[in-house]
PDB file with SEQRES, HELIX, SHEET and CRYST1 records, atoms N, CA, C and O in Angstrom:
SEQRES   1 A   67  MET GLN ASN GLN PHE TYR VAL PRO VAL THR PRO VAL SER          
SEQRES   2 A   67  PHE PRO ILE ARG MET SER HIS GLU LEU HIS GLU GLU PHE          
SEQRES   3 A   67  SER ARG ILE SER ASN GLU THR ARG ILE ASN LYS SER VAL          
SEQRES   4 A   67  LEU VAL ARG THR ALA ILE GLU ARG LEU ILE LYS ASP ILE          
SEQRES   5 A   67  ASP ASP SER GLY ALA LYS GLN VAL ILE ASN SER PHE CYS          
SEQRES   6 A   67  GLU VAL                                                      
HELIX    1 AA1 HIS A   20  THR A   33  1                                  14    
HELIX    2 AA2 LYS A   37  SER A   55  1                                  19    
HELIX    3 AA3 ALA A   57  GLU A   66  1                                  10    
CRYST1    1.000    1.000    1.000  90.00  90.00  90.00 P 1           1          
ATOM      1  N   MET A   1     110.331  52.551 -16.380  1.00  0.00           N  
ATOM      2  CA  MET A   1     111.599  51.857 -16.216  1.00  0.00           C  
ATOM      3  C   MET A   1     111.693  50.763 -17.274  1.00  0.00           C  
ATOM      4  O   MET A   1     110.755  49.993 -17.478  1.00  0.00           O  
ATOM      5  N   GLN A   2     112.835  50.710 -17.936  1.00  0.00           N  
ATOM      6  CA  GLN A   2     113.043  49.700 -18.969  1.00  0.00           C  
ATOM      7  C   GLN A   2     113.707  48.466 -18.385  1.00  0.00           C  
ATOM      8  O   GLN A   2     114.599  48.557 -17.541  1.00  0.00           O  
ATOM      9  N   ASN A   3     113.258  47.324 -18.847  1.00  0.00           N  
ATOM     10  CA  ASN A   3     113.909  46.072 -18.477  1.00  0.00           C  
ATOM     11  C   ASN A   3     115.047  45.801 -19.439  1.00  0.00           C  
ATOM     12  O   ASN A   3     114.891  45.944 -20.652  1.00  0.00           O  
ATOM     13  N   GLN A   4     116.181  45.412 -18.905  1.00  0.00           N  
ATOM     14  CA  GLN A   4     117.311  45.044 -19.754  1.00  0.00           C  
ATOM     15  C   GLN A   4     117.540  43.547 -19.604  1.00  0.00           C  
ATOM     16  O   GLN A   4     117.569  43.005 -18.500  1.00  0.00           O  
ATOM     17  N   PHE A   5     117.697  42.911 -20.736  1.00  0.00           N  
ATOM     18  CA  PHE A   5     117.910  41.471 -20.743  1.00  0.00           C  
ATOM     19  C   PHE A   5     119.306  41.176 -21.257  1.00  0.00           C  
ATOM     20  O   PHE A   5     119.791  41.820 -22.187  1.00  0.00           O  
ATOM     21  N   TYR A   6     119.934  40.209 -20.648  1.00  0.00           N  
ATOM     22  CA  TYR A   6     121.238  39.749 -21.124  1.00  0.00           C  
ATOM     23  C   TYR A   6     121.005  38.684 -22.186  1.00  0.00           C  
ATOM     24  O   TYR A   6     120.396  37.646 -21.924  1.00  0.00           O  
ATOM     25  N   VAL A   7     121.492  38.955 -23.373  1.00  0.00           N  
ATOM     26  CA  VAL A   7     121.370  37.987 -24.463  1.00  0.00           C  
ATOM     27  C   VAL A   7     122.785  37.493 -24.770  1.00  0.00           C  
ATOM     28  O   VAL A   7     123.597  38.232 -25.327  1.00  0.00           O  
ATOM     29  N   PRO A   8     123.077  36.240 -24.404  1.00  0.00           N  
ATOM     30  CA  PRO A   8     124.436  35.735 -24.652  1.00  0.00           C  
ATOM     31  C   PRO A   8     124.712  35.616 -26.152  1.00  0.00           C  
ATOM     32  O   PRO A   8     123.822  35.309 -26.945  1.00  0.00           O  
ATOM     33  N   VAL A   9     125.952  35.865 -26.511  1.00  0.00           N  
ATOM     34  CA  VAL A   9     126.368  35.721 -27.896  1.00  0.00           C  
ATOM     35  C   VAL A   9     126.555  34.240 -28.184  1.00  0.00           C  
ATOM     36  O   VAL A   9     127.265  33.539 -27.463  1.00  0.00           O  
ATOM     37  N   THR A  10     125.921  33.782 -29.228  1.00  0.00           N  
ATOM     38  CA  THR A  10     126.014  32.376 -29.605  1.00  0.00           C  
ATOM     39  C   THR A  10     127.364  32.111 -30.261  1.00  0.00           C  
ATOM     40  O   THR A  10     127.737  32.822 -31.194  1.00  0.00           O  
ATOM     41  N   PRO A  11     128.102  31.112 -29.799  1.00  0.00           N  
ATOM     42  CA  PRO A  11     129.371  30.785 -30.444  1.00  0.00           C  
ATOM     43  C   PRO A  11     129.144  30.382 -31.907  1.00  0.00           C  
ATOM     44  O   PRO A  11     128.123  29.789 -32.255  1.00  0.00           O  
ATOM     45  N   VAL A  12     130.106  30.715 -32.733  1.00  0.00           N  
ATOM     46  CA  VAL A  12     130.042  30.387 -34.150  1.00  0.00           C  
ATOM     47  C   VAL A  12     130.829  29.101 -34.365  1.00  0.00           C  
ATOM     48  O   VAL A  12     131.910  28.928 -33.800  1.00  0.00           O  
ATOM     49  N   SER A  13     130.296  28.212 -35.168  1.00  0.00           N  
ATOM     50  CA  SER A  13     131.042  27.005 -35.505  1.00  0.00           C  
ATOM     51  C   SER A  13     131.176  26.932 -37.019  1.00  0.00           C  
ATOM     52  O   SER A  13     130.309  27.392 -37.761  1.00  0.00           O  
ATOM     53  N   PHE A  14     132.272  26.349 -37.454  1.00  0.00           N  
ATOM     54  CA  PHE A  14     132.498  26.160 -38.881  1.00  0.00           C  
ATOM     55  C   PHE A  14     133.408  24.956 -39.072  1.00  0.00           C  
ATOM     56  O   PHE A  14     134.214  24.631 -38.201  1.00  0.00           O  
ATOM     57  N   PRO A  15     133.273  24.298 -40.215  1.00  0.00           N  
ATOM     58  CA  PRO A  15     134.119  23.115 -40.449  1.00  0.00           C  
ATOM     59  C   PRO A  15     135.561  23.519 -40.726  1.00  0.00           C  
ATOM     60  O   PRO A  15     135.825  24.557 -41.334  1.00  0.00           O  
ATOM     61  N   ILE A  16     136.468  22.701 -40.279  1.00  0.00           N  
ATOM     62  CA  ILE A  16     137.891  22.915 -40.563  1.00  0.00           C  
ATOM     63  C   ILE A  16     138.382  21.717 -41.360  1.00  0.00           C  
ATOM     64  O   ILE A  16     138.259  20.574 -40.921  1.00  0.00           O  
ATOM     65  N   ARG A  17     138.924  21.980 -42.503  1.00  0.00           N  
ATOM     66  CA  ARG A  17     139.461  20.904 -43.335  1.00  0.00           C  
ATOM     67  C   ARG A  17     140.960  20.790 -43.067  1.00  0.00           C  
ATOM     68  O   ARG A  17     141.687  21.783 -43.072  1.00  0.00           O  
ATOM     69  N   MET A  18     141.399  19.565 -42.836  1.00  0.00           N  
ATOM     70  CA  MET A  18     142.828  19.326 -42.607  1.00  0.00           C  
ATOM     71  C   MET A  18     143.194  17.976 -43.184  1.00  0.00           C  
ATOM     72  O   MET A  18     142.342  17.112 -43.393  1.00  0.00           O  
ATOM     73  N   SER A  19     144.457  17.820 -43.431  1.00  0.00           N  
ATOM     74  CA  SER A  19     144.925  16.550 -43.976  1.00  0.00           C  
ATOM     75  C   SER A  19     144.743  15.445 -42.940  1.00  0.00           C  
ATOM     76  O   SER A  19     144.589  15.699 -41.746  1.00  0.00           O  
ATOM     77  N   HIS A  20     144.764  14.230 -43.432  1.00  0.00           N  
ATOM     78  CA  HIS A  20     144.633  13.074 -42.544  1.00  0.00           C  
ATOM     79  C   HIS A  20     145.767  13.060 -41.519  1.00  0.00           C  
ATOM     80  O   HIS A  20     145.550  12.769 -40.343  1.00  0.00           O  
ATOM     81  N   GLU A  21     146.974  13.377 -41.978  1.00  0.00           N  
ATOM     82  CA  GLU A  21     148.142  13.362 -41.086  1.00  0.00           C  
ATOM     83  C   GLU A  21     147.995  14.406 -39.980  1.00  0.00           C  
ATOM     84  O   GLU A  21     148.289  14.134 -38.816  1.00  0.00           O  
ATOM     85  N   LEU A  22     147.540  15.596 -40.352  1.00  0.00           N  
ATOM     86  CA  LEU A  22     147.360  16.649 -39.359  1.00  0.00           C  
ATOM     87  C   LEU A  22     146.266  16.257 -38.364  1.00  0.00           C  
ATOM     88  O   LEU A  22     146.386  16.523 -37.168  1.00  0.00           O  
ATOM     89  N   HIS A  23     145.220  15.636 -38.852  1.00  0.00           N  
ATOM     90  CA  HIS A  23     144.145  15.192 -37.966  1.00  0.00           C  
ATOM     91  C   HIS A  23     144.650  14.127 -36.985  1.00  0.00           C  
ATOM     92  O   HIS A  23     144.280  14.127 -35.811  1.00  0.00           O  
ATOM     93  N   GLU A  24     145.490  13.231 -37.477  1.00  0.00           N  
ATOM     94  CA  GLU A  24     146.066  12.207 -36.594  1.00  0.00           C  
ATOM     95  C   GLU A  24     146.873  12.858 -35.466  1.00  0.00           C  
ATOM     96  O   GLU A  24     146.729  12.482 -34.302  1.00  0.00           O  
ATOM     97  N   GLU A  25     147.715  13.826 -35.808  1.00  0.00           N  
ATOM     98  CA  GLU A  25     148.529  14.519 -34.804  1.00  0.00           C  
ATOM     99  C   GLU A  25     147.646  15.300 -33.834  1.00  0.00           C  
ATOM    100  O   GLU A  25     147.862  15.277 -32.623  1.00  0.00           O  
ATOM    101  N   PHE A  26     146.655  15.988 -34.383  1.00  0.00           N  
ATOM    102  CA  PHE A  26     145.722  16.775 -33.598  1.00  0.00           C  
ATOM    103  C   PHE A  26     144.987  15.884 -32.591  1.00  0.00           C  
ATOM    104  O   PHE A  26     144.855  16.238 -31.420  1.00  0.00           O  
ATOM    105  N   SER A  27     144.521  14.749 -33.049  1.00  0.00           N  
ATOM    106  CA  SER A  27     143.818  13.802 -32.176  1.00  0.00           C  
ATOM    107  C   SER A  27     144.754  13.228 -31.120  1.00  0.00           C  
ATOM    108  O   SER A  27     144.365  13.060 -29.964  1.00  0.00           O  
ATOM    109  N   ARG A  28     145.984  12.930 -31.516  1.00  0.00           N  
ATOM    110  CA  ARG A  28     146.964  12.392 -30.572  1.00  0.00           C  
ATOM    111  C   ARG A  28     147.225  13.391 -29.449  1.00  0.00           C  
ATOM    112  O   ARG A  28     147.217  13.028 -28.273  1.00  0.00           O  
ATOM    113  N   ILE A  29     147.453  14.642 -29.814  1.00  0.00           N  
ATOM    114  CA  ILE A  29     147.712  15.672 -28.808  1.00  0.00           C  
ATOM    115  C   ILE A  29     146.504  15.845 -27.891  1.00  0.00           C  
ATOM    116  O   ILE A  29     146.652  15.960 -26.674  1.00  0.00           O  
ATOM    117  N   SER A  30     145.323  15.862 -28.476  1.00  0.00           N  
ATOM    118  CA  SER A  30     144.099  16.004 -27.687  1.00  0.00           C  
ATOM    119  C   SER A  30     143.953  14.850 -26.700  1.00  0.00           C  
ATOM    120  O   SER A  30     143.617  15.063 -25.535  1.00  0.00           O  
ATOM    121  N   ASN A  31     144.202  13.643 -27.161  1.00  0.00           N  
ATOM    122  CA  ASN A  31     144.077  12.465 -26.294  1.00  0.00           C  
ATOM    123  C   ASN A  31     145.139  12.438 -25.203  1.00  0.00           C  
ATOM    124  O   ASN A  31     144.837  12.143 -24.047  1.00  0.00           O  
ATOM    125  N   GLU A  32     146.390  12.747 -25.569  1.00  0.00           N  
ATOM    126  CA  GLU A  32     147.478  12.705 -24.597  1.00  0.00           C  
ATOM    127  C   GLU A  32     147.333  13.773 -23.521  1.00  0.00           C  
ATOM    128  O   GLU A  32     147.605  13.517 -22.348  1.00  0.00           O  
ATOM    129  N   THR A  33     146.908  14.963 -23.916  1.00  0.00           N  
ATOM    130  CA  THR A  33     146.801  16.069 -22.966  1.00  0.00           C  
ATOM    131  C   THR A  33     145.434  16.146 -22.305  1.00  0.00           C  
ATOM    132  O   THR A  33     145.242  16.857 -21.319  1.00  0.00           O  
ATOM    133  N   ARG A  34     144.474  15.391 -22.874  1.00  0.00           N  
ATOM    134  CA  ARG A  34     143.083  15.435 -22.412  1.00  0.00           C  
ATOM    135  C   ARG A  34     142.501  16.849 -22.514  1.00  0.00           C  
ATOM    136  O   ARG A  34     141.666  17.259 -21.708  1.00  0.00           O  
ATOM    137  N   ILE A  35     142.967  17.572 -23.526  1.00  0.00           N  
ATOM    138  CA  ILE A  35     142.418  18.898 -23.815  1.00  0.00           C  
ATOM    139  C   ILE A  35     141.430  18.729 -24.958  1.00  0.00           C  
ATOM    140  O   ILE A  35     141.759  18.157 -25.998  1.00  0.00           O  
ATOM    141  N   ASN A  36     140.233  19.224 -24.759  1.00  0.00           N  
ATOM    142  CA  ASN A  36     139.184  19.141 -25.761  1.00  0.00           C  
ATOM    143  C   ASN A  36     139.662  19.754 -27.077  1.00  0.00           C  
ATOM    144  O   ASN A  36     140.352  20.774 -27.074  1.00  0.00           O  
ATOM    145  N   LYS A  37     139.298  19.136 -28.195  1.00  0.00           N  
ATOM    146  CA  LYS A  37     139.727  19.624 -29.512  1.00  0.00           C  
ATOM    147  C   LYS A  37     139.253  21.052 -29.776  1.00  0.00           C  
ATOM    148  O   LYS A  37     139.968  21.834 -30.402  1.00  0.00           O  
ATOM    149  N   SER A  38     138.068  21.393 -29.309  1.00  0.00           N  
ATOM    150  CA  SER A  38     137.573  22.754 -29.482  1.00  0.00           C  
ATOM    151  C   SER A  38     138.476  23.766 -28.780  1.00  0.00           C  
ATOM    152  O   SER A  38     138.744  24.848 -29.303  1.00  0.00           O  
ATOM    153  N   VAL A  39     138.939  23.396 -27.591  1.00  0.00           N  
ATOM    154  CA  VAL A  39     139.836  24.282 -26.839  1.00  0.00           C  
ATOM    155  C   VAL A  39     141.171  24.413 -27.573  1.00  0.00           C  
ATOM    156  O   VAL A  39     141.720  25.510 -27.672  1.00  0.00           O  
ATOM    157  N   LEU A  40     141.691  23.302 -28.084  1.00  0.00           N  
ATOM    158  CA  LEU A  40     142.953  23.351 -28.829  1.00  0.00           C  
ATOM    159  C   LEU A  40     142.849  24.249 -30.052  1.00  0.00           C  
ATOM    160  O   LEU A  40     143.725  25.079 -30.295  1.00  0.00           O  
ATOM    161  N   VAL A  41     141.786  24.083 -30.818  1.00  0.00           N  
ATOM    162  CA  VAL A  41     141.614  24.892 -32.038  1.00  0.00           C  
ATOM    163  C   VAL A  41     141.449  26.360 -31.672  1.00  0.00           C  
ATOM    164  O   VAL A  41     142.076  27.227 -32.280  1.00  0.00           O  
ATOM    165  N   ARG A  42     140.616  26.639 -30.689  1.00  0.00           N  
ATOM    166  CA  ARG A  42     140.369  28.021 -30.283  1.00  0.00           C  
ATOM    167  C   ARG A  42     141.667  28.679 -29.806  1.00  0.00           C  
ATOM    168  O   ARG A  42     141.945  29.828 -30.148  1.00  0.00           O  
ATOM    169  N   THR A  43     142.452  27.953 -29.024  1.00  0.00           N  
ATOM    170  CA  THR A  43     143.727  28.477 -28.525  1.00  0.00           C  
ATOM    171  C   THR A  43     144.697  28.741 -29.671  1.00  0.00           C  
ATOM    172  O   THR A  43     145.371  29.771 -29.691  1.00  0.00           O  
ATOM    173  N   ALA A  44     144.770  27.813 -30.626  1.00  0.00           N  
ATOM    174  CA  ALA A  44     145.672  27.978 -31.768  1.00  0.00           C  
ATOM    175  C   ALA A  44     145.268  29.192 -32.617  1.00  0.00           C  
ATOM    176  O   ALA A  44     146.127  29.958 -33.053  1.00  0.00           O  
ATOM    177  N   ILE A  45     143.983  29.362 -32.847  1.00  0.00           N  
ATOM    178  CA  ILE A  45     143.515  30.496 -33.647  1.00  0.00           C  
ATOM    179  C   ILE A  45     143.783  31.805 -32.919  1.00  0.00           C  
ATOM    180  O   ILE A  45     144.230  32.775 -33.530  1.00  0.00           O  
ATOM    181  N   GLU A  46     143.511  31.839 -31.610  1.00  0.00           N  
ATOM    182  CA  GLU A  46     143.774  33.049 -30.833  1.00  0.00           C  
ATOM    183  C   GLU A  46     145.258  33.407 -30.871  1.00  0.00           C  
ATOM    184  O   GLU A  46     145.616  34.577 -31.002  1.00  0.00           O  
ATOM    185  N   ARG A  47     146.121  32.392 -30.756  1.00  0.00           N  
ATOM    186  CA  ARG A  47     147.567  32.637 -30.786  1.00  0.00           C  
ATOM    187  C   ARG A  47     148.008  33.155 -32.158  1.00  0.00           C  
ATOM    188  O   ARG A  47     148.827  34.070 -32.243  1.00  0.00           O  
ATOM    189  N   LEU A  48     147.468  32.573 -33.222  1.00  0.00           N  
ATOM    190  CA  LEU A  48     147.811  33.019 -34.574  1.00  0.00           C  
ATOM    191  C   LEU A  48     147.371  34.458 -34.795  1.00  0.00           C  
ATOM    192  O   LEU A  48     148.121  35.263 -35.347  1.00  0.00           O  
ATOM    193  N   ILE A  49     146.152  34.785 -34.362  1.00  0.00           N  
ATOM    194  CA  ILE A  49     145.660  36.162 -34.511  1.00  0.00           C  
ATOM    195  C   ILE A  49     146.538  37.126 -33.729  1.00  0.00           C  
ATOM    196  O   ILE A  49     146.859  38.205 -34.227  1.00  0.00           O  
ATOM    197  N   LYS A  50     146.934  36.758 -32.514  1.00  0.00           N  
ATOM    198  CA  LYS A  50     147.815  37.614 -31.715  1.00  0.00           C  
ATOM    199  C   LYS A  50     149.153  37.801 -32.416  1.00  0.00           C  
ATOM    200  O   LYS A  50     149.667  38.919 -32.469  1.00  0.00           O  
ATOM    201  N   ASP A  51     149.728  36.728 -32.954  1.00  0.00           N  
ATOM    202  CA  ASP A  51     150.995  36.830 -33.680  1.00  0.00           C  
ATOM    203  C   ASP A  51     150.864  37.768 -34.879  1.00  0.00           C  
ATOM    204  O   ASP A  51     151.758  38.573 -35.139  1.00  0.00           O  
ATOM    205  N   ILE A  52     149.762  37.666 -35.600  1.00  0.00           N  
ATOM    206  CA  ILE A  52     149.546  38.546 -36.755  1.00  0.00           C  
ATOM    207  C   ILE A  52     149.400  39.990 -36.295  1.00  0.00           C  
ATOM    208  O   ILE A  52     149.970  40.892 -36.909  1.00  0.00           O  
ATOM    209  N   ASP A  53     148.647  40.222 -35.227  1.00  0.00           N  
ATOM    210  CA  ASP A  53     148.493  41.581 -34.700  1.00  0.00           C  
ATOM    211  C   ASP A  53     149.824  42.144 -34.223  1.00  0.00           C  
ATOM    212  O   ASP A  53     150.115  43.318 -34.447  1.00  0.00           O  
ATOM    213  N   ASP A  54     150.636  41.315 -33.566  1.00  0.00           N  
ATOM    214  CA  ASP A  54     151.910  41.783 -33.012  1.00  0.00           C  
ATOM    215  C   ASP A  54     152.995  41.961 -34.071  1.00  0.00           C  
ATOM    216  O   ASP A  54     153.738  42.942 -34.037  1.00  0.00           O  
ATOM    217  N   SER A  55     153.091  41.019 -35.011  1.00  0.00           N  
ATOM    218  CA  SER A  55     154.215  40.998 -35.946  1.00  0.00           C  
ATOM    219  C   SER A  55     153.845  41.351 -37.372  1.00  0.00           C  
ATOM    220  O   SER A  55     154.721  41.663 -38.178  1.00  0.00           O  
ATOM    221  N   GLY A  56     152.596  41.309 -37.688  1.00  0.00           N  
ATOM    222  CA  GLY A  56     152.164  41.555 -39.064  1.00  0.00           C  
ATOM    223  C   GLY A  56     151.989  40.246 -39.811  1.00  0.00           C  
ATOM    224  O   GLY A  56     152.697  39.267 -39.575  1.00  0.00           O  
ATOM    225  N   ALA A  57     151.025  40.260 -40.717  1.00  0.00           N  
ATOM    226  CA  ALA A  57     150.686  39.038 -41.458  1.00  0.00           C  
ATOM    227  C   ALA A  57     151.855  38.534 -42.287  1.00  0.00           C  
ATOM    228  O   ALA A  57     152.110  37.331 -42.338  1.00  0.00           O  
ATOM    229  N   LYS A  58     152.565  39.446 -42.938  1.00  0.00           N  
ATOM    230  CA  LYS A  58     153.654  39.033 -43.821  1.00  0.00           C  
ATOM    231  C   LYS A  58     154.727  38.270 -43.050  1.00  0.00           C  
ATOM    232  O   LYS A  58     155.202  37.231 -43.508  1.00  0.00           O  
ATOM    233  N   GLN A  59     155.106  38.776 -41.895  1.00  0.00           N  
ATOM    234  CA  GLN A  59     156.152  38.119 -41.101  1.00  0.00           C  
ATOM    235  C   GLN A  59     155.676  36.759 -40.584  1.00  0.00           C  
ATOM    236  O   GLN A  59     156.438  35.792 -40.590  1.00  0.00           O  
ATOM    237  N   VAL A  60     154.438  36.684 -40.144  1.00  0.00           N  
ATOM    238  CA  VAL A  60     153.904  35.413 -39.629  1.00  0.00           C  
ATOM    239  C   VAL A  60     153.840  34.380 -40.747  1.00  0.00           C  
ATOM    240  O   VAL A  60     154.232  33.230 -40.553  1.00  0.00           O  
ATOM    241  N   ILE A  61     153.351  34.784 -41.909  1.00  0.00           N  
ATOM    242  CA  ILE A  61     153.283  33.857 -43.046  1.00  0.00           C  
ATOM    243  C   ILE A  61     154.677  33.434 -43.467  1.00  0.00           C  
ATOM    244  O   ILE A  61     154.889  32.266 -43.793  1.00  0.00           O  
ATOM    245  N   ASN A  62     155.625  34.345 -43.470  1.00  0.00           N  
ATOM    246  CA  ASN A  62     157.005  33.984 -43.810  1.00  0.00           C  
ATOM    247  C   ASN A  62     157.578  32.981 -42.812  1.00  0.00           C  
ATOM    248  O   ASN A  62     158.376  32.124 -43.191  1.00  0.00           O  
ATOM    249  N   SER A  63     157.183  33.077 -41.543  1.00  0.00           N  
ATOM    250  CA  SER A  63     157.687  32.115 -40.549  1.00  0.00           C  
ATOM    251  C   SER A  63     157.141  30.725 -40.828  1.00  0.00           C  
ATOM    252  O   SER A  63     157.809  29.736 -40.526  1.00  0.00           O  
ATOM    253  N   PHE A  64     155.933  30.620 -41.401  1.00  0.00           N  
ATOM    254  CA  PHE A  64     155.398  29.321 -41.791  1.00  0.00           C  
ATOM    255  C   PHE A  64     156.222  28.728 -42.915  1.00  0.00           C  
ATOM    256  O   PHE A  64     156.464  27.521 -42.947  1.00  0.00           O  
ATOM    257  N   CYS A  65     156.649  29.562 -43.823  1.00  0.00           N  
ATOM    258  CA  CYS A  65     157.423  29.094 -44.976  1.00  0.00           C  
ATOM    259  C   CYS A  65     158.796  28.605 -44.576  1.00  0.00           C  
ATOM    260  O   CYS A  65     159.382  27.768 -45.264  1.00  0.00           O  
ATOM    261  N   GLU A  66     159.331  29.124 -43.451  1.00  0.00           N  
ATOM    262  CA  GLU A  66     160.659  28.717 -42.983  1.00  0.00           C  
ATOM    263  C   GLU A  66     160.653  27.333 -42.390  1.00  0.00           C  
ATOM    264  O   GLU A  66     161.690  26.671 -42.355  1.00  0.00           O  
ATOM    265  N   VAL A  67     159.512  26.882 -41.924  1.00  0.00           N  
ATOM    266  CA  VAL A  67     159.418  25.589 -41.216  1.00  0.00           C  
ATOM    267  C   VAL A  67     159.610  24.441 -42.150  1.00  0.00           C  
ATOM    268  O   VAL A  67     159.563  23.286 -41.726  1.00  0.00           O  
TER     269      VAL A  67                                                      
END                                                                             
Protein backbone atom coordinates (compact mmCIF):
# COMPACT_ATOMS: atom_id res chain seq x y z
CA MET A 1 0.00 0.00 0.00
CA GLN A 2 1.34 3.40 -0.97
CA ASN A 3 1.15 6.39 1.31
CA GLN A 4 -0.12 9.56 -0.31
CA PHE A 5 0.89 12.89 1.11
CA TYR A 6 -0.80 16.21 0.54
CA VAL A 7 1.78 18.77 -0.48
CA PRO A 8 0.24 22.26 -0.47
CA VAL A 9 1.15 24.54 -3.34
CA THR A 10 3.26 27.41 -2.11
CA PRO A 11 1.84 30.81 -3.07
CA VAL A 12 4.01 32.82 -5.43
CA SER A 13 4.95 36.37 -4.53
CA PHE A 14 6.45 39.04 -6.74
CA PRO A 15 7.03 42.77 -6.47
CA ILE A 16 4.54 45.13 -8.05
CA ARG A 17 5.78 48.50 -9.18
CA MET A 18 3.26 51.34 -9.16
CA SER A 19 3.33 55.07 -9.14
CA HIS A 20 3.26 56.95 -5.87
CA GLU A 21 -0.24 58.24 -6.66
CA LEU A 22 -1.57 54.75 -7.36
CA HIS A 23 0.00 53.47 -4.15
CA GLU A 24 -1.66 56.28 -2.19
CA GLU A 25 -5.08 55.36 -3.63
CA PHE A 26 -4.43 51.65 -3.11
CA SER A 27 -3.48 52.24 0.53
CA ARG A 28 -6.48 54.51 1.09
CA ILE A 29 -8.89 51.89 -0.24
CA SER A 30 -7.23 49.17 1.81
CA ASN A 31 -7.45 51.26 4.98
CA GLU A 32 -11.03 52.43 4.42
CA THR A 33 -12.38 48.99 3.57
CA ARG A 34 -10.05 47.12 5.94
CA ILE A 35 -9.33 44.69 3.11
CA ASN A 36 -5.80 43.35 3.13
CA LYS A 37 -3.68 44.65 0.23
CA SER A 38 -2.86 41.09 -0.84
CA VAL A 39 -6.57 40.33 -1.14
CA LEU A 40 -7.16 43.52 -3.15
CA VAL A 41 -4.34 42.76 -5.58
CA ARG A 42 -5.33 39.11 -5.95
CA THR A 43 -8.97 40.08 -6.60
CA ALA A 44 -7.98 42.73 -9.16
CA ILE A 45 -5.70 40.31 -11.03
CA GLU A 46 -8.35 37.57 -11.02
CA ARG A 47 -10.93 40.04 -12.37
CA LEU A 48 -8.56 41.25 -15.10
CA ILE A 49 -7.76 37.68 -16.16
CA LYS A 50 -11.49 36.85 -16.27
CA ASP A 51 -12.17 39.96 -18.38
CA ILE A 52 -9.40 38.96 -20.79
CA ASP A 53 -10.71 35.39 -21.00
CA ASP A 54 -14.29 36.60 -21.56
CA SER A 55 -13.70 39.56 -23.89
CA GLY A 56 -10.24 39.08 -25.32
CA ALA A 57 -7.05 40.94 -24.56
CA LYS A 58 -7.47 43.50 -27.34
CA GLN A 59 -10.89 44.63 -26.12
CA VAL A 60 -9.79 44.80 -22.47
CA ILE A 61 -6.68 46.81 -23.35
CA ASN A 62 -8.76 49.13 -25.53
CA SER A 63 -11.10 49.73 -22.56
CA PHE A 64 -8.08 50.92 -20.55
CA CYS A 65 -7.24 53.39 -23.29
CA GLU A 66 -10.78 54.81 -23.19
CA VAL A 67 -10.50 55.77 -19.53
